[in-house]
C-alpha positions in Angstrom: 109.4 182.8 63.2 112.8 183.9 64.5 115.0 186.0 62.2 117.6 183.1 62.1 114.9 180.7 60.8 115.1 182.5 57.4 118.7 181.5 57.0 118.0 177.9 58.1 115.1 177.7 55.7 117.3 179.1 52.8 120.0 176.5 53.6 117.5 173.7 53.5 115.9 175.0 50.3 119.1 175.6 48.4 121.3 172.7 49.7 118.8 170.3 51.5 119.3 167.5 49.0 123.1 167.5 49.4 125.0 165.1 51.6 128.1 166.5 53.4 130.5 165.1 56.0 131.0 166.5 59.4 134.6 167.2 58.3 133.3 169.4 55.5 131.0 171.2 57.9 133.9 171.8 60.4 136.0 173.2 57.5 133.2 175.6 56.5 132.7 176.7 60.1 136.4 177.4 60.4 136.4 179.4 57.1 133.3 181.4 58.4 135.0 182.2 61.7 138.2 183.2 60.0 136.2 185.6 57.8 133.8 186.8 60.6 135.7 186.5 63.9 133.0 188.4 65.7 130.8 185.2 65.4 133.5 182.9 66.9 131.7 182.4 70.2 128.4 181.5 68.5 130.0 179.1 66.1 132.0 177.6 69.0 128.9 177.0 71.0 127.1 175.5 68.0 130.0 173.2 67.2 130.3 172.1 70.8 126.5 171.5 71.0 126.6 169.4 67.8 129.6 167.4 69.1 127.9 166.5 72.3 124.4 165.7 71.1 124.6 162.1 72.3 126.4 162.9 75.5 124.0 162.1 78.4 125.7 164.6 80.7 124.9 167.6 78.6 
């Protein structure tokens, strides 16, 4: 198990039954990067990866 898996598992355990919009997720990612600018690159990569999941070129 990777260290990051614990956070993902906690997210699923605490909020896994909730439904959210991608707009809500985008807002939360923006708040997170505003609060923790040192993680801006990682969040940008995650957001780009999620946005392009169905893009056959990626």
